[in-house]
DOMAR-821256 format. One record per atom (N, C-alpha, C, O): x, y, z; residue number from 1; atom name. Coordinates in nm, 4 decimals. Example, Ala and Ser with C-alpha at 12.3 -4.5 7.8 and 13.67 -1.06 7.14 Angstrom:
ATOM        xx        yy        zz  num  atome
ATOM    1.3190   -0.5690    0.7800    1      N
ATOM    1.2300   -0.4500    0.7800    1     CA
ATOM    1.3200   -0.3300    0.7800    1      C
ATOM    1.4236   -0.3319    0.8465    1      O
ATOM    1.2850   -0.2250    0.7080    2      N
ATOM    1.3670   -0.1060    0.7140    2     CA
ATOM    1.2900    0.0030    0.7870    2      C
ATOM    1.3409    0.1138    0.8039    2      O
// end
This chain:
ATOM        xx        yy        zz  num  atome
ATOM   12.7446    7.8471    4.4776    1      N
ATOM   12.7287    7.9307    4.5927    1     CA
ATOM   12.7897    8.0696    4.5694    1      C
ATOM   12.7287    8.1707    4.6041    1      O
ATOM   12.9102    8.0744    4.5103    2      N
ATOM   12.9740    8.2012    4.4849    2     CA
ATOM   12.8962    8.2832    4.3843    2      C
ATOM   12.8914    8.4058    4.3951    2      O
ATOM   12.8337    8.2164    4.2839    3      N
ATOM   12.7548    8.2870    4.1849    3     CA
ATOM   12.6303    8.3473    4.2510    3      C
ATOM   12.5895    8.4582    4.2166    3      O
ATOM   12.5705    8.2750    4.3452    4      N
ATOM   12.4484    8.3295    4.4123    4     CA
ATOM   12.4860    8.4548    4.4916    4      C
ATOM   12.4092    8.5510    4.4926    4      O
ATOM   12.6013    8.4564    4.5577    5      N
ATOM   12.6448    8.5690    4.6373    5     CA
ATOM   12.6676    8.6898    4.5416    5      C
ATOM   12.6294    8.8011    4.5776    5      O
ATOM   12.7264    8.6729    4.4251    6      N
ATOM   12.7461    8.7822    4.3342    6     CA
ATOM   12.6099    8.8355    4.2893    6      C
ATOM   12.5919    8.9570    4.2803    6      O
ATOM   12.5154    8.7488    4.2616    7      N
ATOM   12.3864    8.7932    4.2194    7     CA
ATOM   12.3102    8.8715    4.3253    7      C
ATOM   12.2336    8.9630    4.2950    7      O
ATOM   12.3334    8.8330    4.4500    8      N
ATOM   12.2691    8.9053    4.5623    8     CA
ATOM   12.3001    9.0515    4.5569    8      C
ATOM   12.2102    9.1354    4.5613    8      O
ATOM   12.4304    9.0834    4.5471    9      N
ATOM   12.4704    9.2240    4.5465    9     CA
ATOM   12.4264    9.2926    4.4178    9      C
ATOM   12.3977    9.4123    4.4184    9      O
ATOM   12.4206    9.2190    4.3084   10      N
ATOM   12.3688    9.2723    4.1837   10     CA
ATOM   12.2224    9.3137    4.2017   10      C
ATOM   12.1831    9.4219    4.1580   10      O
ATOM   12.1424    9.2297    4.2647   11      N
ATOM   12.0008    9.2627    4.2892   11     CA
ATOM   11.9873    9.3857    4.3830   11      C
ATOM   11.9067    9.4753    4.3578   11      O
ATOM   12.0654    9.3876    4.4880   12      N
ATOM   12.0632    9.4979    4.5825   12     CA
ATOM   12.0961    9.6249    4.5070   12      C
ATOM   12.0263    9.7252    4.5220   12      O
ATOM   12.1990    9.6231    4.4275   13      N
ATOM   12.2380    9.7433    4.3473   13     CA
ATOM   12.1260    9.7840    4.2523   13      C
ATOM   12.0972    9.9030    4.2393   13      O
ATOM   12.0629    9.6892    4.1863   14      N
ATOM   11.9539    9.7225    4.0982   14     CA
ATOM   11.8395    9.7836    4.1721   14      C
ATOM   11.7815    9.8807    4.1235   14      O
ATOM   11.8036    9.7325    4.2869   15      N
ATOM   11.6989    9.7894    4.3675   15     CA
ATOM   11.7297    9.9350    4.4060   15      C
ATOM   11.6422   10.0213    4.3979   15      O
ATOM   11.8523    9.9614    4.4470   16      N
ATOM   11.8909   10.0986    4.4883   16     CA
ATOM   11.8877   10.1889    4.3625   16      C
ATOM   11.8354   10.3001    4.3704   16      O
ATOM   11.9369   10.1488    4.2573   17      N
ATOM   11.9333   10.2358    4.1350   17     CA
ATOM   11.7905   10.2590    4.0892   17      C
ATOM   11.7565   10.3709    4.0507   17      O
ATOM   11.7033   10.1541    4.0922   18      N
ATOM   11.5653   10.1759    4.0534   18     CA
ATOM   11.4953   10.2710    4.1524   18      C
ATOM   11.4115   10.3504    4.1095   18      O
ATOM   11.5248   10.2662    4.2766   19      N
ATOM   11.4597   10.3535    4.3748   19     CA
ATOM   11.5027   10.5002    4.3473   19      C
ATOM   11.4207   10.5919    4.3506   19      O
ATOM   11.6302   10.5183    4.3211   20      N
ATOM   11.6793   10.6563    4.2972   20     CA
ATOM   11.6179   10.7145    4.1703   20      C
ATOM   11.5792   10.8312    4.1662   20      O
ATOM   11.6097   10.6316    4.0679   21      N
ATOM   11.5447   10.6776    3.9411   21     CA
ATOM   11.3978   10.7023    3.9669   21      C
ATOM   11.3464   10.8033    3.9189   21      O
ATOM   11.3311   10.6230    4.0344   22      N
ATOM   11.1869   10.6387    4.0644   22     CA
ATOM   11.1613   10.7691    4.1448   22      C
ATOM   11.0652   10.8413    4.1180   22      O
ATOM   11.2451   10.7963    4.2393   23      N
ATOM   11.2310   10.9225    4.3131   23     CA
ATOM   11.2508   11.0430    4.2248   23      C
ATOM   11.1722   11.1374    4.2324   23      O
ATOM   11.3512   11.0438    4.1425   24      N
ATOM   11.3715   11.1549    4.0563   24     CA
ATOM   11.2544   11.1731    3.9517   24      C
ATOM   11.2138   11.2852    3.9211   24      O
ATOM   11.2056   11.0638    3.9020   25      N
ATOM   11.0898   11.0700    3.8097   25     CA
ATOM   10.9671   11.1266    3.8781   25      C
ATOM   10.8990   11.2130    3.8228   25      O
ATOM   10.9390   11.0792    3.9962   26      N
ATOM   10.8223   11.1294    4.0693   26     CA
ATOM   10.8380   11.2724    4.1084   26      C
ATOM   10.7404   11.3473    4.1081   26      O
ATOM   10.9584   11.3135    4.1423   27      N
ATOM   10.9828   11.4552    4.1822   27     CA
ATOM   10.9668   11.5416    4.0646   27      C
ATOM   10.9045   11.6471    4.0769   27      O
ATOM   11.0195   11.5054    3.9463   28      N
ATOM   11.0011   11.5880    3.8315   28     CA
ATOM   10.8597   11.5988    3.7810   28      C
ATOM   10.8171   11.7021    3.7293   28      O
ATOM   10.7873   11.4884    3.7975   29      N
ATOM   10.6439   11.4895    3.7634   29     CA
ATOM   10.5685   11.5824    3.8563   29      C
ATOM   10.4805   11.6569    3.8131   29      O
ATOM   10.6025   11.5779    3.9817   30      N
ATOM   10.5337   11.6632    4.0803   30     CA
ATOM   10.5631   11.8109    4.0500   30      C
ATOM   10.4721   11.8925    4.0640   30      O
ATOM   10.6756   11.8470    4.0123   31      N
ATOM   10.7107   11.9845    3.9855   31     CA
ATOM   10.6450   12.0289    3.8525   31      C
ATOM   10.6122   12.1465    3.8371   31      O
ATOM   10.6262   11.9385    3.7591   32      N
ATOM   10.5600   11.9800    3.6342   32     CA
ATOM   10.4156   12.0099    3.6612   32      C
ATOM   10.3603   12.0972    3.5943   32      O
ATOM   10.3484   11.9430    3.7561   33      N
ATOM   10.2132   11.9634    3.7833   33     CA
ATOM   10.1837   12.0953    3.8454   33      C
ATOM   10.0694   12.1407    3.8394   33      O
ATOM   10.2861   12.1635    3.9086   34      N
ATOM   10.2706   12.2922    3.9662   34     CA
ATOM   10.2989   12.3977    3.8584   34      C
ATOM   10.4084   12.4026    3.8023   34      O
ATOM   10.1999   12.4808    3.8308   35      N
ATOM   10.2292   12.5901    3.7327   35     CA
ATOM   10.3396   12.6786    3.7804   35      C
ATOM   10.3442   12.7199    3.8963   35      O
ATOM   10.4289   12.7072    3.6888   36      N
ATOM   10.5499   12.7863    3.7237   36     CA
ATOM   10.5097   12.9251    3.7782   36      C
ATOM   10.5679   12.9718    3.8761   36      O
ATOM   10.4161   12.9872    3.7187   37      N
ATOM   10.3777   13.1231    3.7629   37     CA
ATOM   10.3269   13.1175    3.9089   37      C
ATOM   10.3624   13.2023    3.9908   37      O
ATOM   10.2456   13.0190    3.9391   38      N
ATOM   10.1902   13.0031    4.0746   38     CA
ATOM   10.3001   12.9719    4.1700   38      C
ATOM   10.2990   13.0248    4.2811   38      O
ATOM   10.3993   12.8862    4.1336   39      N
ATOM   10.5068   12.8543    4.2188   39     CA
ATOM   10.5872   12.9794    4.2495   39      C
ATOM   10.6190   13.0062    4.3654   39      O
ATOM   10.6202   13.0556    4.1470   40      N
ATOM   10.7027   13.1764    4.1673   40     CA
ATOM   10.6280   13.2779    4.2526   40      C
ATOM   10.6898   13.3439    4.3362   40      O
ATOM   10.4919   13.2931    4.2336   41      N
ATOM   10.4147   13.3912    4.3124   41     CA
ATOM   10.4139   13.3472    4.4600   41      C
ATOM   10.4291   13.4296    4.5502   41      O
ATOM   10.3964   13.2186    4.4825   42      N
ATOM   10.3941   13.1689    4.6233   42     CA
ATOM   10.5304   13.1915    4.6861   42      C
ATOM   10.5414   13.2364    4.8002   42      O
ATOM   10.6349   13.1593    4.6092   43      N
ATOM   10.7733   13.1798    4.6668   43     CA
ATOM   10.7960   13.3299    4.7000   43      C
ATOM   10.8571   13.3620    4.8019   43      O
ATOM   10.7472   13.4196    4.6148   44      N
ATOM   10.7629   13.5640    4.6398   44     CA
ATOM   10.6847   13.6063    4.7667   44      C
ATOM   10.7319   13.6899    4.8437   44      O
ATOM   10.5689   13.5499    4.7866   45      N
ATOM   10.4934   13.5822    4.9067   45     CA
ATOM   10.5616   13.5281    5.0319   45      C
ATOM   10.5641   13.5949    5.1353   45      O
ATOM   10.6162   13.4087    5.0228   46      N
ATOM   10.6848   13.3577    5.1414   46     CA
ATOM   10.8120   13.4396    5.1713   46      C
ATOM   10.8458   13.4610    5.2877   46      O
ATOM   10.8809   13.4843    5.0682   47      N
ATOM   11.0027   13.5715    5.0908   47     CA
ATOM   10.9610   13.7040    5.1572   47      C
ATOM   11.0288   13.7510    5.2486   47      O
ATOM   10.8480   13.7653    5.1111   48      N
ATOM   10.8015   13.8878    5.1732   48     CA
ATOM   10.7703   13.8642    5.3195   48      C
ATOM   10.8134   13.9422    5.4044   48      O
ATOM   10.6964   13.7588    5.3518   49      N
ATOM   10.6671   13.7247    5.4900   49     CA
ATOM   10.7966   13.7047    5.5778   49      C
ATOM   10.8027   13.7456    5.6937   49      O
ATOM   10.8955   13.6415    5.5169   50      N
ATOM   11.0203   13.6170    5.5882   50     CA
ATOM   11.0871   13.7534    5.6197   50      C
ATOM   11.1392   13.7741    5.7293   50      O
ATOM   11.0842   13.8449    5.5216   51      N
ATOM   11.1484   13.9735    5.5387   51     CA
ATOM   11.0729   14.0545    5.6469   51      C
ATOM   11.1342   14.1253    5.7269   51      O
ATOM   10.9420   14.0425    5.6472   52      N
ATOM   10.8598   14.1208    5.7481   52     CA
ATOM   10.8892   14.0670    5.8859   52      C
ATOM   10.8924   14.1441    5.9818   52      O
ATOM   10.9114   13.9342    5.8997   53      N
ATOM   10.9332   13.8758    6.0327   53     CA
ATOM   11.0680   13.9021    6.0924   53      C
ATOM   11.0905   13.8763    6.2106   53      O
ATOM   11.1615   13.9552    6.0087   54      N
ATOM   11.2950   13.9787    6.0540   54     CA
ATOM   11.3074   14.1044    6.1308   54      C
ATOM   11.4166   14.1383    6.1765   54      O
// end
């Protein structure tokens, strides 16, 4: 019984770690698919619009 309880928390920890790693992998893949030049251009346009609205 005690061994099963230890394994339960081990599994929960493994699921949490796997989820965090998965999120970081998907986020990095998403950012790679966006061309850097297009991203920077869009960011610059957004900043200009923010300055105009102030």
